[in-house]
VOMARLO-671305 format. One record per residue (C-alpha): residue number from 0; x, z, y. Coordinates in nm, 3 decimals. Layout:
   i      xx      zz      yy
 NUM       X       Z       Y
...
//
This chain:
   i      xx      zz      yy
   0  -4.362   1.793 -11.219
   1  -4.220   1.953 -11.535
   2  -3.927   1.840 -11.744
   3  -4.103   1.742 -12.100
   4  -3.811   1.620 -12.238
   5  -3.954   1.622 -12.574
   6  -4.226   1.415 -12.516
   7  -3.923   1.154 -12.407
   8  -3.745   1.197 -12.722
   9  -4.109   1.182 -12.976
  10  -4.200   0.846 -12.777
  11  -3.822   0.712 -12.888
  12  -3.887   0.808 -13.241
  13  -4.223   0.643 -13.242
  14  -4.086   0.322 -13.164
  15  -3.806   0.332 -13.398
  16  -3.579   0.370 -13.119
  17  -3.408   0.697 -13.201
  18  -3.071   0.712 -13.198
  19  -2.823   1.023 -13.310
  20  -2.440   1.063 -13.394
  21  -2.310   0.969 -13.718
  22  -1.979   1.170 -13.822
  23  -1.701   1.067 -13.967
  24  -1.457   1.239 -14.194
  25  -1.192   0.972 -14.206
  26  -1.003   0.729 -13.929
  27  -1.190   0.420 -13.851
  28  -1.102   0.143 -14.094
  29  -1.258  -0.138 -14.326
  30  -1.360   0.158 -14.577
  31  -1.502   0.496 -14.380
  32  -1.581   0.846 -14.531
  33  -1.916   1.014 -14.403
  34  -2.160   1.254 -14.564
  35  -1.938   1.289 -14.854
  36  -1.933   0.893 -14.924
  37  -1.731   0.612 -14.881
  38  -1.915   0.279 -14.685
  39  -1.763  -0.077 -14.675
  40  -1.768  -0.078 -14.274
  41  -1.871  -0.384 -14.112
  42  -1.960  -0.210 -13.766
  43  -1.642  -0.194 -13.575
  44  -1.470  -0.372 -13.320
  45  -1.137  -0.341 -13.456
  46  -1.111  -0.712 -13.512
  47  -0.755  -0.769 -13.600
  48  -0.716  -0.427 -13.819
  49  -0.459  -0.259 -13.551
  50  -0.624   0.053 -13.512
  51  -0.469   0.185 -13.828
  52  -0.176  -0.031 -13.794
  53   0.170   0.182 -13.826
  54   0.327   0.017 -13.525
  55   0.056   0.153 -13.320
  56   0.074   0.491 -13.466
  57   0.399   0.516 -13.434
  58   0.442   0.386 -13.074
  59   0.182   0.672 -13.004
  60   0.384   0.898 -13.118
  61   0.665   0.796 -12.923
  62   0.484   0.769 -12.612
  63   0.342   1.155 -12.669
  64   0.716   1.254 -12.743
  65   0.874   1.032 -12.419
  66   0.575   1.110 -12.155
  67   0.380   1.422 -12.252
  68   0.046   1.445 -12.345
  69  -0.169   1.426 -12.031
  70  -0.152   1.231 -11.702
  71  -0.170   1.567 -11.474
  72  -0.464   1.340 -11.213
  73  -0.525   1.023 -11.078
  74  -0.239   0.773 -11.034
  75  -0.272   0.819 -10.680
  76  -0.224   1.160 -10.667
  77   0.061   1.285 -10.840
  78   0.228   0.919 -10.894
  79   0.169   0.649 -11.150
  80   0.399   0.676 -11.493
  81   0.619   0.408 -11.624
  82   0.435   0.318 -11.918
  83   0.106   0.242 -11.664
  84   0.336  -0.007 -11.425
  85   0.505  -0.181 -11.761
  86   0.156  -0.243 -11.905
  87   0.008  -0.408 -11.604
  88   0.336  -0.672 -11.559
  89   0.272  -0.735 -11.940
  90  -0.108  -0.802 -11.901
  91  -0.057  -1.003 -11.619
  92   0.202  -1.216 -11.808
  93  -0.057  -1.215 -12.102
  94  -0.348  -1.323 -11.847
  95  -0.163  -1.596 -11.648
  96  -0.238  -1.373 -11.329
  97  -0.023  -1.234 -11.046
  98  -0.114  -0.881 -11.121
  99  -0.314  -0.641 -11.332
 100  -0.470  -0.283 -11.335
 101  -0.555  -0.084 -11.609
 102  -0.907   0.155 -11.651
 103  -0.959   0.467 -11.859
 104  -1.277   0.246 -12.021
 105  -1.377  -0.131 -12.037
 106  -1.716   0.039 -11.917
 107  -1.480   0.175 -11.559
 108  -1.335  -0.205 -11.477
 109  -1.665  -0.356 -11.345
 110  -1.784  -0.050 -11.193
 111  -1.502   0.002 -10.990
 112  -1.442  -0.419 -10.930
 113  -1.751  -0.526 -10.804
 114  -1.877  -0.234 -10.556
 115  -1.498  -0.274 -10.421
 116  -1.516  -0.645 -10.400
 117  -1.908  -0.741 -10.290
 118  -2.184  -0.522 -10.057
 119  -2.483  -0.589  -9.910
 120  -2.519  -0.978  -9.796
 121  -2.283  -1.088 -10.073
 122  -2.451  -1.256 -10.419
 123  -2.385  -1.177 -10.758
 124  -2.538  -1.435 -10.990
 125  -2.489  -1.280 -11.358
 126  -2.569  -1.424 -11.728
 127  -2.880  -1.248 -11.866
 128  -2.722  -1.155 -12.177
 129  -2.395  -1.016 -11.995
 130  -2.278  -0.655 -12.095
 131  -2.441  -0.333 -11.955
 132  -2.128  -0.223 -11.755
 133  -2.144  -0.563 -11.575
 134  -2.499  -0.518 -11.483
 135  -2.499  -0.146 -11.392
 136  -2.191  -0.264 -11.176
 137  -2.364  -0.528 -11.052
 138  -2.658  -0.285 -10.898
 139  -2.427  -0.037 -10.784
 140  -2.237  -0.291 -10.534
 141  -2.535  -0.356 -10.322
 142  -2.504  -0.700 -10.326
 143  -2.804  -0.950 -10.398
 144  -2.856  -0.955 -10.778
 145  -2.966  -1.304 -10.923
 146  -2.985  -1.364 -11.336
 147  -2.962  -1.686 -11.504
 148  -3.133  -1.736 -11.857
 149  -2.829  -1.714 -12.090
 150  -2.573  -2.007 -12.063
 151  -2.829  -2.193 -11.880
 152  -2.598  -2.456 -11.664
 153  -2.925  -2.590 -11.469
 154  -3.026  -2.264 -11.348
 155  -2.667  -2.123 -11.233
 156  -2.632  -2.442 -11.040
 157  -2.984  -2.404 -10.847
 158  -2.892  -1.998 -10.801
 159  -2.555  -2.117 -10.630
 160  -2.735  -2.364 -10.408
 161  -2.887  -2.105 -10.233
 162  -2.654  -1.812 -10.265
 163  -2.544  -1.605  -9.941
 164  -2.234  -1.441  -9.824
 165  -1.941  -1.392 -10.077
 166  -2.071  -1.536 -10.424
 167  -1.956  -1.403 -10.757
 168  -2.079  -1.537 -11.108
 169  -2.021  -1.305 -11.373
 170  -2.036  -1.394 -11.740
 171  -1.881  -1.268 -12.067
 172  -1.665  -1.540 -12.274
 173  -1.784  -1.404 -12.590
 174  -2.117  -1.239 -12.560
 175  -2.090  -0.844 -12.769
 176  -2.425  -0.915 -12.945
 177  -2.458  -1.285 -13.027
 178  -2.113  -1.421 -13.081
 179  -2.183  -1.703 -12.917
 180  -1.923  -1.866 -12.630
 181  -2.017  -1.939 -12.271
 182  -1.977  -2.265 -12.182
 183  -1.698  -2.186 -11.939
 184  -1.522  -2.531 -11.848
 185  -1.876  -2.614 -11.699
 186  -1.942  -2.262 -11.562
 187  -1.552  -2.290 -11.361
 188  -1.654  -2.658 -11.234
 189  -2.022  -2.548 -11.082
 190  -1.828  -2.209 -10.934
 191  -1.578  -2.438 -10.804
 192  -1.800  -2.710 -10.631
 193  -2.001  -2.419 -10.493
 194  -1.741  -2.230 -10.312
 195  -1.783  -1.907 -10.574
 196  -1.524  -1.666 -10.741
 197  -1.592  -1.608 -11.105
 198  -1.532  -1.308 -11.323
 199  -1.514  -1.311 -11.721
 200  -1.509  -1.043 -11.936
 201  -1.299  -1.144 -12.246
 202  -1.343  -0.835 -12.434
 203  -1.452  -0.996 -12.767
 204  -1.217  -1.304 -12.715
 205  -0.903  -1.156 -12.668
 206  -0.652  -1.114 -12.972
 207  -0.940  -1.318 -13.174
 208  -0.932  -1.680 -13.003
 209  -0.666  -1.878 -12.782
 210  -0.297  -1.920 -12.837
 211  -0.125  -1.624 -12.853
 212  -0.497  -1.406 -12.887
 213  -0.513  -1.481 -12.532
 214  -0.884  -1.543 -12.504
 215  -1.096  -1.856 -12.443
 216  -0.972  -1.913 -12.116
 217  -0.658  -1.980 -12.229
 218  -0.814  -2.166 -12.501
 219  -0.972  -2.402 -12.227
 220  -0.664  -2.402 -12.009
 221  -0.881  -2.232 -11.763
 222  -0.655  -1.922 -11.681
 223  -0.547  -2.024 -11.291
 224  -0.904  -2.131 -11.210
 225  -1.063  -1.767 -11.285
 226  -1.035  -1.524 -11.027
 227  -1.120  -1.215 -11.208
 228  -1.030  -1.157 -11.596
 229  -1.137  -0.826 -11.738
 230  -1.083  -0.676 -12.100
 231  -1.046  -0.376 -12.286
 232  -0.783  -0.237 -12.537
 233  -1.048  -0.102 -12.757
 234  -1.172  -0.422 -12.968
 235  -0.890  -0.651 -13.104
 236  -0.628  -0.417 -12.989
 237  -0.733  -0.097 -13.152
 238  -0.705   0.113 -12.903
 239  -0.923   0.279 -12.596
 240  -0.937   0.152 -12.212
 241  -0.977  -0.165 -11.971
 242  -0.804  -0.358 -11.738
 243  -0.875  -0.657 -11.465
 244  -0.602  -0.911 -11.451
 245  -0.643  -1.087 -11.112
 246  -0.433  -1.194 -10.759
 247  -0.178  -0.923 -10.640
 248  -0.454  -0.928 -10.330
 249  -0.765  -0.801 -10.560
 250  -0.537  -0.571 -10.769
 251  -0.399  -0.408 -10.393
 252  -0.775  -0.418 -10.289
 253  -0.873  -0.228 -10.617
 254  -0.608   0.013 -10.601
 255  -0.749   0.128 -10.249
 256  -1.110   0.111 -10.326
 257  -1.223   0.080 -10.679
 258  -1.359   0.413 -10.714
 259  -1.347   0.435 -11.120
 260  -0.970   0.372 -11.073
 261  -0.892   0.613 -10.777
 262  -1.119   0.916 -10.890
 263  -1.050   0.935 -11.262
 264  -0.744   1.077 -11.410
 265  -0.490   0.832 -11.503
 266  -0.549   0.707 -11.889
 267  -0.262   0.866 -12.110
 268   0.091   0.770 -12.067
 269   0.126   0.741 -12.466
 270  -0.205   0.540 -12.438
 271  -0.017   0.279 -12.201
 272   0.292   0.270 -12.405
 273   0.066   0.185 -12.709
 274  -0.128  -0.044 -12.546
 275   0.186  -0.241 -12.435
 276   0.333  -0.245 -12.804
 277  -0.052  -0.429 -12.902
 278   0.009  -0.681 -12.671
 279   0.338  -0.738 -12.823
 280   0.196  -0.740 -13.171
 281  -0.099  -0.964 -13.122
 282   0.117  -1.242 -12.932
 283   0.368  -1.256 -13.257
 284   0.352  -1.373 -13.567
 285   0.173  -1.055 -13.696
 286  -0.112  -1.171 -13.414
 287  -0.118  -1.516 -13.584
 288  -0.135  -1.366 -13.944
 289  -0.485  -1.133 -13.893
 290  -0.626  -1.414 -13.657
 291  -0.586  -1.638 -14.013
 292  -0.718  -1.369 -14.217
 293  -1.017  -1.347 -13.998
 294  -1.123  -1.683 -13.932
 295  -1.072  -1.725 -14.369
 296  -1.344  -1.419 -14.385
 297  -1.559  -1.617 -14.126
 298  -1.559  -1.959 -14.316
 299  -1.620  -1.789 -14.631
 300  -1.942  -1.631 -14.463
 301  -2.029  -1.932 -14.278
 302  -2.017  -2.111 -14.609
 303  -2.252  -1.901 -14.750
 304  -2.469  -1.776 -14.517
 305  -2.515  -2.049 -14.250
 306  -2.533  -1.913 -13.909
 307  -2.764  -2.091 -13.598
 308  -2.457  -2.152 -13.457
 309  -2.085  -2.251 -13.527
 310  -1.866  -1.964 -13.389
 311  -1.504  -1.838 -13.447
 312  -1.593  -1.438 -13.300
 313  -1.584  -1.215 -13.565
 314  -1.951  -1.147 -13.425
 315  -2.214  -1.224 -13.691
 316  -2.564  -1.141 -13.575
 317  -2.845  -1.102 -13.844
 318  -3.179  -1.119 -13.614
 319  -3.440  -1.018 -13.781
 320  -3.733  -0.900 -13.452
 321  -3.864  -0.571 -13.491
 322  -3.706  -0.203 -13.469
 323  -3.849  -0.087 -13.810
 324  -3.719  -0.375 -13.981
 325  -3.363  -0.350 -13.841
 326  -3.355  -0.013 -13.925
 327  -3.504  -0.045 -14.278
 328  -3.222  -0.346 -14.366
 329  -2.957  -0.132 -14.206
 330  -3.067   0.188 -14.458
 331  -3.067  -0.033 -14.774
 332  -2.765  -0.183 -14.702
 333  -2.624   0.165 -14.655
 334  -2.770   0.259 -14.987
 335  -2.549  -0.019 -15.128
 336  -2.242   0.112 -14.954
 337  -2.202  -0.114 -14.617
 338  -2.202   0.029 -14.305
 339  -2.404  -0.210 -14.103
 340  -2.610   0.001 -13.800
 341  -2.938  -0.175 -13.662
 342  -2.917  -0.291 -13.286
 343  -3.204  -0.189 -13.120
 344  -3.360  -0.191 -12.765
 345  -3.224  -0.158 -12.496
 346  -2.890  -0.280 -12.610
 347  -3.062  -0.637 -12.686
 348  -3.467  -0.746 -12.575
 349  -3.732  -0.631 -12.762
 350  -3.837  -0.833 -13.066
 351  -3.486  -0.904 -13.145
 352  -3.357  -0.639 -13.298
 353  -3.066  -0.676 -13.540
 354  -2.812  -0.623 -13.764
 355  -2.456  -0.694 -13.588
 356  -2.184  -0.776 -13.865
 357  -1.863  -0.789 -13.768
 358  -1.551  -0.872 -13.948
 359  -1.216  -0.750 -13.970
 360  -0.873  -0.883 -14.064
 361  -0.848  -0.575 -14.246
 362  -1.127  -0.661 -14.477
 363  -1.023  -0.751 -14.823
 364  -1.178  -1.100 -14.967
 365  -1.393  -0.893 -15.200
 366  -1.525  -0.676 -14.970
 367  -1.658  -0.989 -14.768
 368  -1.789  -1.104 -15.082
 369  -1.943  -0.806 -15.197
 370  -2.136  -0.769 -14.841
 371  -2.218  -1.110 -14.910
 372  -2.393  -1.117 -15.229
 373  -2.568  -0.830 -15.083
 374  -2.731  -0.982 -14.767
 375  -2.850  -1.260 -15.003
 376  -3.019  -1.046 -15.244
 377  -3.173  -0.857 -14.902
 378  -3.266  -1.167 -14.779
 379  -3.427  -1.285 -15.078
 380  -3.657  -0.948 -15.099
 381  -4.015  -0.985 -15.013
 382  -4.005  -0.738 -14.753
 383  -3.737  -0.933 -14.545
 384  -3.907  -1.250 -14.597
 385  -4.252  -1.133 -14.476
 386  -4.023  -0.967 -14.175
 387  -3.880  -1.299 -14.095
 388  -4.218  -1.479 -14.085
 389  -4.382  -1.243 -13.898
 390  -4.099  -1.296 -13.647
//
């Protein structure tokens, strides 16, 4: 069979699923530079605006000066540098667990964790809208995979009743494409009733929700009842990397069996140093102030353009249906000076293409207001009304 890659590329273009890299000529922030133009950026996951915080820039520089530019190898090969250990101790205290382990990316966390903990004969029960990293890791584990409709507690309970072996329920606390919350308290009660474990991805909740920005689990007082809490440094913490917070036994097992940890060069020690500073920032007055600004932006947005459901997350989906409509709307807003990419299949289901608008504490009120005006004008256009009716 020939490798006809061009036909695959042509098919992507024909289905309005073509993607290409966009070159930025500036740092990430509320305003970015690309192709000689400035755009107000409503596409970033930098929810608290920390990626440009002077404290984190200084922490990265200090980390390089103290610990060098690179890690040298896997942490099991030539030793673990102290910043990684200090970060993990801070993470465990932050998430209310015995221990924590950091990974090179958020994607790497479940890719190492799920195959290390489960195998053939076990059962993974996954929310249908869980992130791709959770789905791919579930497949890699070899466990039997069962999927329940998004946030459908009745179906989840029926799957728990028939599950075999060790049983793990997997969900996000705040879902990355819709910005809605899992019914976390009810899920915890169900998994306890049937003797299962629970893994919660708090990537889009940490920094934004809960006391000291500790996430939805902390807001609901459920930290001690969730066996596996994963998250990233790449969203509200403004950096990159991922972590799992869990019992000491789980973390010790991962150190010995998680392939994405064992066979990856350790994250930069300067990054670990900066992540610990970021954790300190979001737990203090600076974090409280930034969360308050973010919630003010969100309240202004929801008052002007009501959403299908109330949310306190920074993710605001404008679902338009087909891929071409989403691309056209994104292009129209780009002409007006706003960066809001179209999100399409396979990131979301076919027929649910959208603009994924994300707010940041770094946005100025005038920038949020400018977007609202642009969205209201776009939504009132005949082309958009026709697209919505068709959907």
